[in-house]
Steps between C-alpha positions, in 0.01 A plus 500: 500500500179444312156521663408141417295433812293691751767438764767674290304826515574528874874469440511723192359794697812501721772367268826674411790384281878493543768386256667201668869577560613168642542383859414799722836523675590838352395779738470736203191308381304556824391860423386393152294212646339735751432767237347250258288344776357836604172457689425168329471163671640283220818545297563295186869445431507482122633162379513371857196497728266676739580672832240607754512686830285496811490459876473119470555243228142377523373856481659548158318220325200633308202477732262488207629171360286196564685171540 
């Protein structure tokens, strides 16, 4: 992810990466996802998309983004 906007800086400070292994049905992938996530809030699945964690869905959207 490139820091192309001020909003991206908030995500980059808590972003981790994981090599996408396909549909997450394989229990063996779970420890790798957790290890790659670490203490971060966002996890980029390379060649796939972004995951995020939090207490609520709304709470995981960047609060610093103006719409």
